[in-house]
C-alpha positions in Angstrom: 15.7 32.9 -19.7 13.6 30.4 -17.8 12.2 27.5 -19.8 8.4 27.5 -20.3 6.5 25.5 -17.7 2.9 24.5 -18.1 0.5 25.7 -15.4 0.3 22.2 -14.1 3.7 20.4 -14.1 4.2 17.4 -16.3 4.7 14.4 -14.1 6.6 11.2 -14.8 5.5 8.6 -12.3 7.9 5.7 -11.8 5.9 3.0 -10.1 4.6 -0.5 -10.4 1.7 -1.1 -12.7 -1.2 -3.3 -11.7 0.8 -6.2 -13.1 2.2 -6.3 -9.6 -0.9 -6.3 -7.4 -0.2 -4.4 -4.2 -0.6 -1.1 -2.4 2.0 0.8 -4.4 0.5 -0.2 -7.7 -3.1 0.7 -6.6 -2.0 4.0 -5.2 0.0 4.9 -8.3 -3.1 4.3 -10.5 -5.5 6.1 -8.2 -3.2 9.1 -7.9 -2.5 9.2 -11.7 -6.2 9.0 -12.5 -7.1 11.8 -10.1 -4.3 14.0 -11.4 -5.3 13.5 -15.0 -8.9 14.3 -14.2 -7.6 17.7 -12.9 -5.8 18.4 -16.1 -2.3 17.1 -15.3 -0.2 15.4 -17.9 0.9 12.2 -16.1 3.1 9.5 -17.8 3.4 6.3 -15.9 6.8 4.7 -16.3 6.2 1.1 -15.0 8.9 -0.6 -13.1 7.5 -3.9 -14.5 7.1 -3.2 -18.2 5.3 -5.9 -20.2 7.5 -8.7 -21.6 7.5 -9.1 -25.4 5.1 -11.6 -26.9 6.5 -15.0 -26.6 8.9 -14.1 -23.7 6.3 -14.5 -20.9 7.8 -17.8 -19.9 10.8 -15.9 -18.5 8.6 -14.7 -15.7 8.7 -18.3 -14.3 12.4 -18.2 -13.8 13.2 -16.4 -10.6 16.5 -14.7 -11.3 16.3 -14.6 -15.1 13.0 -12.7 -14.9 14.7 -10.0 -12.7 17.5 -9.5 -15.2 15.0 -9.5 -18.1 12.7 -7.0 -16.4 15.7 -4.7 -15.7 16.7 -4.9 -19.3 13.3 -3.7 -20.3 12.8 -1.1 -17.6 16.1 0.8 -17.9 15.6 2.1 -21.5 12.1 3.4 -20.5 13.7 5.9 -18.2 14.4 8.1 -21.2 10.8 9.2 -20.8 11.8 11.2 -17.7 13.5 13.8 -19.9 10.1 15.3 -20.9 8.8 15.7 -17.3 8.8 18.7 -15.1 8.7 16.5 -11.9 9.8 12.9 -11.6 7.7 11.1 -9.0 9.4 7.8 -7.9 7.4 5.3 -5.8 9.7 3.4 -3.5 9.8 0.3 -1.4 12.8 -1.0 0.5 15.8 -3.3 0.2 16.5 -4.9 -3.3 13.4 -3.3 -4.7 14.9 0.1 -3.9 18.1 -0.8 -5.8 16.3 -2.3 -8.8 13.7 0.4 -9.5 14.0 3.8 -7.6 17.8 4.0 -7.7 18.1 3.9 -11.6 15.2 6.4 -11.8 16.9 8.8 -9.3 20.2 8.6 -11.2 18.5 9.2 -14.6 16.4 12.1 -13.3 19.4 13.7 -11.7 21.4 13.3 -15.0 18.7 15.3 -16.8 18.3 17.9 -14.1 14.8 17.0 -13.1 13.4 17.6 -9.7 12.9 14.2 -7.9 10.1 13.3 -5.5 10.7 10.0 -3.7 7.4 8.6 -2.5 8.5 6.0 0.0 5.9 3.4 1.2 7.6 0.5 3.0 6.9 -0.4 6.6 10.4 -1.8 6.7 12.0 1.7 6.4 13.7 1.7 9.8 15.6 -1.5 9.1 16.4 -0.4 5.5 17.8 3.0 6.6 19.7 1.6 9.6 21.4 -1.3 7.9 21.8 -0.7 4.1 24.3 2.1 4.5 25.9 3.2 1.1 23.2 1.2 -0.7 20.6 3.7 0.3 21.8 7.0 1.9 23.8 8.5 -1.0 20.8 8.1 -3.2 18.3 9.5 -0.8 20.5 12.6 -0.6 20.1 13.0 -4.4 16.3 13.5 -4.2 14.7 16.9 -3.8 11.7 15.8 -1.7 10.7 12.7 0.3 7.0 12.2 0.7 5.6 9.4 2.8 1.9 8.4 3.4 2.1 8.3 7.2 3.2 10.0 10.4 4.8 6.7 11.3 7.2 6.8 8.3 7.8 10.5 8.8 9.1 9.8 12.3 11.2 6.9 11.0 12.9 9.2 8.4 13.4 11.9 11.0 15.3 9.5 13.3 17.7 8.9 10.4 18.2 12.6 9.7 15.7 13.1 6.8 12.8 15.5 6.5 9.8 13.9 5.0 6.4 15.3 4.2 3.2 13.4 4.9 0.7 13.1 2.2 -1.8 10.3 3.0 -2.8 7.4 0.7 -6.0 8.1 -1.3 -9.1 6.0 -0.6 -12.0 6.6 -3.0 -14.8 5.9 -0.6 -17.3 6.2 -3.4 -16.0 3.0 -4.9 -16.9 1.0 -1.8 -20.4 0.2 -0.7 -20.8 1.1 3.0 -23.3 -1.0 4.7 -24.1 -1.7 8.3 -23.4 -5.3 9.3 -26.6 -6.1 11.3 -27.0 -8.9 11.9 -23.2 -9.4 12.2 -22.3 -12.7 10.6 -19.1 -14.7 11.2 -17.9 -14.1 7.7 -14.2 -13.1 7.9 -11.9 -11.6 5.3 -8.1 -11.3 5.1 -6.5 -9.2 2.3 -2.7 -9.5 2.6 -0.1 -11.1 0.4 1.6 -14.3 1.6 4.8 -12.8 3.0 6.2 -13.6 6.5 5.8 -9.9 7.7 2.1 -10.0 7.0 1.4 -12.8 9.5 -1.4 -14.5 7.7 -0.6 -17.7 9.7 -1.7 -15.8 12.8 -5.0 -15.0 11.1 -5.5 -18.7 10.3 -4.7 -19.7 13.9 -7.1 -17.0 15.2 -9.8 -18.3 12.9 -9.4 -21.9 14.1 -10.1 -20.6 17.7 -13.1 -18.6 16.5 -14.6 -21.6 14.8 -14.7 -23.5 18.1 -17.3 -20.9 19.2 -18.9 -20.2 15.8 -18.7 -23.6 13.9 -20.3 -22.1 10.8 -17.7 -19.3 10.5 -16.0 -18.7 7.2 -12.7 -17.1 6.2 -11.8 -15.8 2.7 -8.1 -15.1 2.2 -7.2 -12.8 -0.7 -3.5 -12.8 -1.6 -0.5 -14.5 -3.2 3.1 -15.0 -2.5 5.8 -17.4 -1.4 4.0 -18.7 1.7 1.0 -20.0 -0.2 1.8 -23.7 0.1 2.8 -23.3 3.7 -0.4 -21.5 4.6 -2.7 -24.0 2.8 -0.9 -26.8 4.6 -1.5 -25.0 7.9 -5.2 -24.7 7.2 -5.3 -28.4 6.5 -3.4 -29.2 9.7 -5.8 -27.0 11.8 -8.8 -28.9 10.3 -10.6 -25.6 9.8 -13.7 -25.6 7.6 -15.0 -22.9 5.2 -11.5 -21.4 4.4 -11.1 -20.2 0.9 -7.8 -19.1 -0.7 -9.0 -17.0 -3.7 -5.6 -15.8 -4.9 -5.0 -12.3 -6.2 -8.0 -10.2 -7.0 -8.1 -7.3 -9.5 -8.5 -4.0 -7.6 -11.7 -3.2 -9.6 -13.3 -6.4 -8.1 -12.3 -5.7 -4.5 -15.4 -3.6 -3.5 -17.6 -6.6 -4.1 -15.3 -8.8 -2.1 -15.5 -6.5 0.9 -19.3 -6.3 0.5 -19.7 -10.0 0.7 -18.0 -10.3 4.1 -18.6 -9.0 7.6 -15.4 -8.7 9.7 -11.8 -7.9 8.7 -8.7 -9.5 10.2 -5.2 -8.2 9.8 -2.2 -9.8 11.6 0.7 -8.0 10.0 4.0 -7.9 11.9 5.6 -5.1 9.8 3.4 -2.6 8.0 2.9 1.1 7.2 -0.6 2.3 6.1 -2.3 -0.7 4.7 -4.9 0.1 2.0 -6.8 -3.1 2.7 -7.6 -1.8 6.2 -8.8 1.6 4.9 -10.9 -0.2 2.2 -12.5 -2.5 4.8 -13.3 0.6 6.9 -14.8 2.3 3.9 -17.0 -0.8 3.4 -18.4 -0.8 6.9 -16.5 -3.9 8.1 -15.5 -3.9 11.8 -11.7 -4.3 11.8 -9.5 -6.3 14.2 -5.8 -5.6 13.5 -2.4 -5.5 15.0 -1.1 -2.0 16.0 1.9 -2.0 13.6 3.3 1.0 11.6 0.7 3.7 11.2 -2.2 1.5 12.1 -2.7 3.1 15.5 -3.2 6.5 13.7 -5.7 4.8 11.4 -7.7 2.8 14.0 -8.5 4.1 17.5 -8.7 1.0 19.7 -12.2 0.4 21.0 -13.6 3.4 19.1 -13.1 2.7 15.4 -11.7 -0.8 15.5 -9.9 -3.2 17.8 -6.1 -3.5 18.2 -4.5 -6.7 19.3 -0.9 -7.6 20.1 1.4 -8.9 17.3 1.7 -12.7 17.2 -1.2 -13.3 19.5 -3.9 -15.3 17.7 -5.8 -15.9 20.9 -6.2 -12.2 21.4 -7.4 -11.7 17.9 -9.9 -14.6 18.3 -11.2 -13.1 21.6 -11.6 -9.7 20.1 -13.5 -11.0 17.0 -15.7 -13.2 19.2 -16.6 -10.2 21.3 -17.6 -8.2 18.3 -19.9 -11.0 17.1 -21.4 -11.1 20.6 -21.9 -7.3 20.6 -23.1 -6.5 17.1 -24.5 -3.0 17.9 -21.1 -2.0 19.4 -19.3 -3.4 16.3 -21.7 -1.4 14.1 -20.9 1.8 16.0 -17.2 1.2 15.7 -17.6 0.7 11.9 -19.5 4.0 11.6 -16.8 5.9 13.4 -14.2 4.2 11.2 -16.0 5.4 8.1 -16.2 9.0 9.4 -12.4 9.0 10.1 -11.6 8.4 6.4 -12.0 12.0 5.3 -8.3 12.6 5.8 -7.6 10.1 3.0 -10.1 11.6 0.6 -8.9 13.3 -2.6 -10.4 16.6 -1.4 -7.8 16.6 1.3 -4.9 14.7 -0.4 -5.2 16.3 -3.9 -4.3 19.9 -2.8 -1.3 18.6 -0.9 0.0 16.9 -4.0 -0.7 19.9 -6.2 1.3 22.2 -3.9 4.2 19.8 -3.7 4.5 19.4 -7.5 4.1 23.1 -8.1 6.9 24.0 -5.6 9.3 21.4 -7.0 8.7 22.5 -10.6 9.0 26.2 -9.6 12.2 25.6 -7.7 13.7 23.8 -10.7 12.6 26.6 -13.1 14.2 29.2 -10.9 17.4 27.2 -10.8 17.5 27.1 -14.6 16.9 30.8 -14.8 19.8 31.5 -12.4 
Protein backbone atom coordinates (compact mmCIF):
# COMPACT_ATOMS: atom_id res chain seq x y z
CA UNK A 1 0.00 0.00 0.00
CA UNK A 2 1.35 3.47 -0.89
CA UNK A 3 2.19 5.74 2.01
CA UNK A 4 -0.03 8.78 2.48
CA UNK A 5 1.19 11.92 0.74
CA UNK A 6 -0.20 15.39 1.45
CA UNK A 7 -1.76 17.22 -1.51
CA UNK A 8 1.28 19.46 -1.47
CA UNK A 9 4.57 17.62 -0.91
CA UNK A 10 6.53 18.39 2.24
CA UNK A 11 9.79 19.98 1.14
CA UNK A 12 13.13 19.96 2.93
CA UNK A 13 15.23 22.75 1.43
CA UNK A 14 18.97 22.38 1.98
CA UNK A 15 20.42 25.80 1.28
CA UNK A 16 22.38 28.66 2.81
CA UNK A 17 20.49 30.93 5.17
CA UNK A 18 20.92 34.69 5.00
CA UNK A 19 23.90 34.29 7.31
CA UNK A 20 25.71 33.84 3.99
CA UNK A 21 24.65 36.85 1.95
CA UNK A 22 24.44 35.90 -1.71
CA UNK A 23 22.11 34.88 -4.49
CA UNK A 24 21.56 31.32 -3.30
CA UNK A 25 20.51 32.40 0.19
CA UNK A 26 18.20 35.10 -1.13
CA UNK A 27 16.58 32.73 -3.62
CA UNK A 28 16.11 30.03 -0.99
CA UNK A 29 14.29 32.45 1.30
CA UNK A 30 12.15 33.93 -1.50
CA UNK A 31 11.21 30.48 -2.78
CA UNK A 32 10.42 29.14 0.70
CA UNK A 33 8.31 32.20 1.54
CA UNK A 34 6.26 31.88 -1.66
CA UNK A 35 5.76 28.14 -1.20
CA UNK A 36 4.62 28.56 2.40
CA UNK A 37 2.18 31.27 1.33
CA UNK A 38 0.64 28.69 -1.02
CA UNK A 39 0.25 26.11 1.73
CA UNK A 40 3.43 24.06 1.34
CA UNK A 41 5.24 22.76 4.39
CA UNK A 42 8.83 23.86 3.83
CA UNK A 43 11.64 23.16 6.26
CA UNK A 44 14.87 25.02 5.63
CA UNK A 45 17.93 22.96 6.53
CA UNK A 46 20.69 25.60 6.49
CA UNK A 47 24.13 24.58 5.35
CA UNK A 48 25.44 27.26 7.74
CA UNK A 49 23.71 26.43 11.04
CA UNK A 50 24.18 28.97 13.85
CA UNK A 51 27.18 28.38 16.08
CA UNK A 52 26.47 27.78 19.77
CA UNK A 53 26.63 30.77 22.07
CA UNK A 54 30.21 31.51 22.98
CA UNK A 55 31.62 29.67 19.95
CA UNK A 56 31.25 32.50 17.45
CA UNK A 57 34.97 33.22 17.64
CA UNK A 58 35.55 30.02 15.65
CA UNK A 59 34.23 31.80 12.57
CA UNK A 60 37.37 33.91 12.52
CA UNK A 61 39.57 30.84 12.01
CA UNK A 62 39.47 29.91 8.35
CA UNK A 63 39.83 26.13 8.38
CA UNK A 64 38.59 25.54 11.90
CA UNK A 65 35.27 27.25 11.09
CA UNK A 66 34.76 24.89 8.14
CA UNK A 67 35.28 21.82 10.32
CA UNK A 68 33.06 23.25 13.05
CA UNK A 69 30.33 24.17 10.57
CA UNK A 70 30.38 20.68 9.08
CA UNK A 71 30.09 19.17 12.54
CA UNK A 72 26.97 21.24 13.17
CA UNK A 73 25.49 20.75 9.70
CA UNK A 74 25.71 16.98 9.25
CA UNK A 75 23.47 16.04 12.21
CA UNK A 76 20.73 18.36 10.91
CA UNK A 77 20.36 16.18 7.81
CA UNK A 78 18.21 13.85 9.93
CA UNK A 79 15.42 16.32 9.20
CA UNK A 80 15.31 15.06 5.61
CA UNK A 81 13.60 11.88 6.79
CA UNK A 82 10.25 13.66 7.21
CA UNK A 83 10.24 15.24 3.74
CA UNK A 84 8.49 14.10 0.58
CA UNK A 85 11.00 15.95 -1.63
CA UNK A 86 14.54 17.04 -0.76
CA UNK A 87 15.50 20.25 -2.55
CA UNK A 88 19.28 20.78 -2.46
CA UNK A 89 20.72 24.14 -3.52
CA UNK A 90 24.16 23.75 -5.02
CA UNK A 91 27.19 25.77 -5.99
CA UNK A 92 30.42 24.26 -7.32
CA UNK A 93 33.85 22.97 -6.26
CA UNK A 94 34.47 22.53 -2.51
CA UNK A 95 31.10 24.02 -1.67
CA UNK A 96 29.49 21.13 -3.56
CA UNK A 97 31.45 18.57 -1.54
CA UNK A 98 30.78 20.17 1.84
CA UNK A 99 27.03 20.85 1.52
CA UNK A 100 25.10 19.23 -1.36
CA UNK A 101 27.01 15.93 -1.37
CA UNK A 102 26.19 14.95 2.26
CA UNK A 103 22.56 15.97 1.69
CA UNK A 104 22.37 13.83 -1.46
CA UNK A 105 23.82 10.82 0.35
CA UNK A 106 21.48 11.26 3.34
CA UNK A 107 18.38 11.71 1.15
CA UNK A 108 19.29 8.66 -0.93
CA UNK A 109 19.81 6.61 2.22
CA UNK A 110 16.26 7.40 3.32
CA UNK A 111 14.77 6.87 -0.13
CA UNK A 112 13.77 10.48 -0.69
CA UNK A 113 13.46 12.01 -4.17
CA UNK A 114 16.27 14.52 -4.66
CA UNK A 115 16.07 17.77 -6.61
CA UNK A 116 19.45 19.41 -7.16
CA UNK A 117 19.04 23.13 -7.79
CA UNK A 118 22.42 24.11 -9.27
CA UNK A 119 23.27 27.83 -9.52
CA UNK A 120 26.99 28.29 -10.17
CA UNK A 121 28.31 30.03 -13.26
CA UNK A 122 31.43 27.88 -12.85
CA UNK A 123 29.52 24.73 -13.76
CA UNK A 124 31.41 24.00 -16.98
CA UNK A 125 34.81 23.90 -15.29
CA UNK A 126 33.38 22.03 -12.30
CA UNK A 127 31.83 19.30 -14.45
CA UNK A 128 34.82 19.07 -16.77
CA UNK A 129 37.58 18.84 -14.19
CA UNK A 130 36.26 17.40 -10.93
CA UNK A 131 35.58 13.88 -12.21
CA UNK A 132 34.70 11.41 -9.47
CA UNK A 133 34.21 14.25 -7.01
CA UNK A 134 31.08 15.36 -8.84
CA UNK A 135 29.71 12.92 -11.44
CA UNK A 136 28.83 9.89 -9.27
CA UNK A 137 26.84 12.17 -6.98
CA UNK A 138 25.01 13.93 -9.79
CA UNK A 139 23.87 10.52 -11.01
CA UNK A 140 22.24 9.91 -7.64
CA UNK A 141 19.79 12.82 -7.94
CA UNK A 142 16.35 12.45 -9.48
CA UNK A 143 16.11 15.90 -11.03
CA UNK A 144 18.50 18.72 -11.87
CA UNK A 145 16.95 22.18 -11.97
CA UNK A 146 18.91 25.25 -13.07
CA UNK A 147 17.80 28.89 -13.26
CA UNK A 148 19.04 29.61 -16.77
CA UNK A 149 19.24 28.43 -20.36
CA UNK A 150 22.99 28.97 -20.07
CA UNK A 151 23.33 26.33 -17.32
CA UNK A 152 20.94 23.96 -19.04
CA UNK A 153 23.23 24.00 -22.06
CA UNK A 154 26.32 23.48 -19.88
CA UNK A 155 24.79 20.40 -18.26
CA UNK A 156 23.67 19.08 -21.66
CA UNK A 157 27.24 19.25 -22.95
CA UNK A 158 28.26 17.00 -20.07
CA UNK A 159 25.47 14.50 -20.65
CA UNK A 160 22.89 15.68 -18.10
CA UNK A 161 19.31 16.76 -18.65
CA UNK A 162 18.41 19.83 -16.62
CA UNK A 163 15.13 21.70 -16.35
CA UNK A 164 15.09 25.50 -16.38
CA UNK A 165 13.12 27.23 -13.64
CA UNK A 166 14.14 30.86 -13.42
CA UNK A 167 15.13 32.74 -10.32
CA UNK A 168 12.29 34.65 -8.69
CA UNK A 169 12.31 38.42 -8.59
CA UNK A 170 9.59 40.07 -6.51
CA UNK A 171 9.23 43.24 -8.54
CA UNK A 172 6.76 44.62 -5.99
CA UNK A 173 9.58 44.92 -3.45
CA UNK A 174 11.50 47.33 -5.68
CA UNK A 175 10.40 50.86 -6.45
CA UNK A 176 10.54 51.37 -10.20
CA UNK A 177 11.20 54.97 -11.11
CA UNK A 178 12.33 56.73 -14.24
CA UNK A 179 15.81 58.21 -13.91
CA UNK A 180 15.21 61.62 -15.47
CA UNK A 181 17.36 63.56 -15.09
CA UNK A 182 19.91 60.74 -15.24
CA UNK A 183 22.54 61.50 -12.61
CA UNK A 184 26.09 60.01 -12.56
CA UNK A 185 25.34 57.98 -9.41
CA UNK A 186 26.66 54.47 -10.00
CA UNK A 187 26.10 51.24 -8.10
CA UNK A 188 27.95 47.90 -8.02
CA UNK A 189 26.47 44.94 -6.13
CA UNK A 190 28.91 42.01 -6.27
CA UNK A 191 31.00 40.25 -3.68
CA UNK A 192 34.74 40.76 -3.79
CA UNK A 193 35.79 37.61 -5.62
CA UNK A 194 38.12 37.58 -8.65
CA UNK A 195 35.45 36.20 -11.01
CA UNK A 196 33.17 39.18 -10.35
CA UNK A 197 35.68 41.67 -11.73
CA UNK A 198 34.94 44.55 -9.37
CA UNK A 199 38.38 45.97 -10.18
CA UNK A 200 37.18 46.55 -13.76
CA UNK A 201 34.22 48.52 -12.40
CA UNK A 202 36.62 50.71 -10.43
CA UNK A 203 38.81 51.27 -13.47
CA UNK A 204 35.77 52.15 -15.59
CA UNK A 205 34.56 54.57 -12.93
CA UNK A 206 37.95 56.32 -12.87
CA UNK A 207 37.54 56.97 -16.61
CA UNK A 208 33.94 58.12 -16.16
CA UNK A 209 35.03 60.60 -13.51
CA UNK A 210 37.34 62.34 -15.97
CA UNK A 211 34.19 63.32 -17.91
CA UNK A 212 31.80 63.66 -14.96
CA UNK A 213 33.94 64.89 -12.03
CA UNK A 214 31.02 64.78 -9.57
CA UNK A 215 30.21 61.13 -10.34
CA UNK A 216 29.85 58.75 -7.40
CA UNK A 217 30.15 54.98 -7.01
CA UNK A 218 28.70 52.86 -4.23
CA UNK A 219 30.09 49.34 -3.94
CA UNK A 220 28.01 46.78 -2.04
CA UNK A 221 29.79 43.53 -1.21
CA UNK A 222 32.32 41.69 0.85
CA UNK A 223 35.01 39.09 0.28
CA UNK A 224 38.73 38.33 0.13
CA UNK A 225 39.57 41.09 -2.35
CA UNK A 226 38.31 43.90 -0.12
CA UNK A 227 41.70 45.29 0.90
CA UNK A 228 43.01 44.98 -2.66
CA UNK A 229 40.02 46.83 -4.11
CA UNK A 230 40.21 49.63 -1.55
CA UNK A 231 43.90 50.01 -2.31
CA UNK A 232 43.10 50.22 -6.04
CA UNK A 233 40.54 52.94 -5.41
CA UNK A 234 43.18 54.93 -3.52
CA UNK A 235 45.78 54.36 -6.24
CA UNK A 236 43.35 55.61 -8.90
CA UNK A 237 42.67 58.76 -6.84
CA UNK A 238 38.95 58.43 -7.51
CA UNK A 239 36.57 60.52 -5.44
CA UNK A 240 33.11 59.73 -4.10
CA UNK A 241 33.67 55.96 -3.90
CA UNK A 242 31.96 54.24 -0.97
CA UNK A 243 32.52 50.65 0.12
CA UNK A 244 29.44 49.90 2.24
CA UNK A 245 30.06 46.20 2.90
CA UNK A 246 27.31 43.61 2.96
CA UNK A 247 23.74 44.90 3.00
CA UNK A 248 20.76 42.97 4.31
CA UNK A 249 18.49 41.92 1.41
CA UNK A 250 15.53 43.72 3.02
CA UNK A 251 17.45 47.00 2.73
CA UNK A 252 18.53 46.54 -0.89
CA UNK A 253 15.44 48.13 -2.54
CA UNK A 254 16.35 51.44 -0.89
CA UNK A 255 19.96 51.08 -2.07
CA UNK A 256 18.86 50.68 -5.69
CA UNK A 257 16.42 53.57 -5.33
CA UNK A 258 19.19 55.95 -4.27
CA UNK A 259 21.30 55.34 -7.39
CA UNK A 260 20.93 55.87 -11.11
CA UNK A 261 23.10 53.47 -13.14
CA UNK A 262 24.18 49.89 -12.50
CA UNK A 263 27.60 48.50 -13.42
CA UNK A 264 28.49 44.80 -13.50
CA UNK A 265 31.91 43.57 -14.65
CA UNK A 266 31.69 39.85 -13.85
CA UNK A 267 34.00 37.45 -15.69
CA UNK A 268 32.14 34.29 -14.59
CA UNK A 269 28.44 34.36 -13.83
CA UNK A 270 25.08 32.71 -14.29
CA UNK A 271 21.86 34.70 -13.71
CA UNK A 272 22.85 37.45 -11.25
CA UNK A 273 20.01 38.60 -9.02
CA UNK A 274 21.61 42.02 -8.63
CA UNK A 275 21.16 42.69 -12.35
CA UNK A 276 17.50 41.62 -12.19
CA UNK A 277 16.92 43.78 -9.10
CA UNK A 278 18.52 46.80 -10.77
CA UNK A 279 16.24 46.27 -13.77
CA UNK A 280 13.21 46.04 -11.47
CA UNK A 281 14.23 49.38 -9.93
CA UNK A 282 14.47 51.22 -13.23
CA UNK A 283 18.26 51.49 -13.33
CA UNK A 284 19.90 51.41 -16.76
CA UNK A 285 22.36 48.49 -16.72
CA UNK A 286 25.84 48.23 -18.22
CA UNK A 287 27.18 44.69 -17.88
CA UNK A 288 29.46 42.07 -19.33
CA UNK A 289 27.74 39.35 -21.42
CA UNK A 290 28.68 36.38 -19.24
CA UNK A 291 26.63 33.29 -18.42
CA UNK A 292 22.91 33.87 -18.91
CA UNK A 293 23.20 37.66 -18.99
CA UNK A 294 22.69 37.88 -22.79
CA UNK A 295 19.33 36.15 -22.23
CA UNK A 296 18.48 38.68 -19.51
CA UNK A 297 19.70 41.85 -21.21
CA UNK A 298 19.20 42.59 -24.90
CA UNK A 299 22.11 44.76 -25.98
CA UNK A 300 20.99 48.24 -26.97
CA UNK A 301 17.36 47.48 -26.17
CA UNK A 302 17.06 46.68 -22.45
CA UNK A 303 20.65 47.36 -21.40
CA UNK A 304 24.20 47.61 -22.66
CA UNK A 305 26.62 44.69 -22.99
CA UNK A 306 30.37 45.34 -22.98
CA UNK A 307 33.32 42.96 -23.38
CA UNK A 308 34.81 41.24 -20.35
CA UNK A 309 37.91 42.91 -18.94
CA UNK A 310 37.43 46.10 -20.94
CA UNK A 311 36.90 48.99 -18.49
CA UNK A 312 37.21 51.57 -21.27
CA UNK A 313 34.24 50.01 -23.10
CA UNK A 314 32.20 50.10 -19.88
CA UNK A 315 33.14 53.73 -19.27
CA UNK A 316 32.24 54.66 -22.84
CA UNK A 317 28.87 52.88 -22.61
CA UNK A 318 28.02 54.52 -19.27
CA UNK A 319 29.05 57.95 -20.55
CA UNK A 320 26.85 57.51 -23.61
CA UNK A 321 23.84 56.71 -21.41
CA UNK A 322 24.45 59.85 -19.35
CA UNK A 323 24.60 61.88 -22.56
CA UNK A 324 21.38 60.27 -23.88
CA UNK A 325 19.08 60.08 -20.84
CA UNK A 326 15.85 59.56 -22.79
CA UNK A 327 17.36 56.55 -24.56
CA UNK A 328 18.58 55.21 -21.22
CA UNK A 329 15.07 55.63 -19.74
CA UNK A 330 13.54 53.73 -22.65
CA UNK A 331 16.02 50.89 -22.19
CA UNK A 332 15.20 50.74 -18.48
CA UNK A 333 11.47 50.55 -19.26
CA UNK A 334 12.03 47.65 -21.67
CA UNK A 335 14.16 45.92 -19.04
CA UNK A 336 11.35 46.19 -16.48
CA UNK A 337 8.85 44.74 -18.97
CA UNK A 338 11.14 41.75 -19.61
CA UNK A 339 11.04 40.65 -15.97
CA UNK A 340 7.68 38.87 -16.19
CA UNK A 341 9.45 35.57 -16.89
CA UNK A 342 10.99 35.82 -13.39
CA UNK A 343 7.69 36.60 -11.65
CA UNK A 344 6.20 34.07 -9.23
CA UNK A 345 3.10 33.82 -11.42
CA UNK A 346 5.36 32.13 -14.01
CA UNK A 347 7.94 30.47 -11.77
CA UNK A 348 5.60 29.15 -9.08
CA UNK A 349 3.59 26.76 -11.27
CA UNK A 350 6.83 25.28 -12.64
CA UNK A 351 8.06 24.49 -9.13
CA UNK A 352 4.67 23.07 -8.15
CA UNK A 353 4.65 20.72 -11.12
CA UNK A 354 8.21 19.57 -10.50
CA UNK A 355 7.66 18.86 -6.80
CA UNK A 356 4.40 17.05 -7.49
CA UNK A 357 5.94 14.80 -10.12
CA UNK A 358 8.91 13.91 -7.91
CA UNK A 359 6.70 13.07 -4.94
CA UNK A 360 4.29 11.10 -7.13
CA UNK A 361 7.08 9.08 -8.72
CA UNK A 362 8.47 8.27 -5.28
CA UNK A 363 5.05 7.23 -4.04
CA UNK A 364 4.52 4.95 -7.04
CA UNK A 365 7.93 3.34 -6.46
CA UNK A 366 7.03 2.62 -2.83
CA UNK A 367 3.71 1.12 -3.91
CA UNK A 368 5.46 -1.15 -6.38
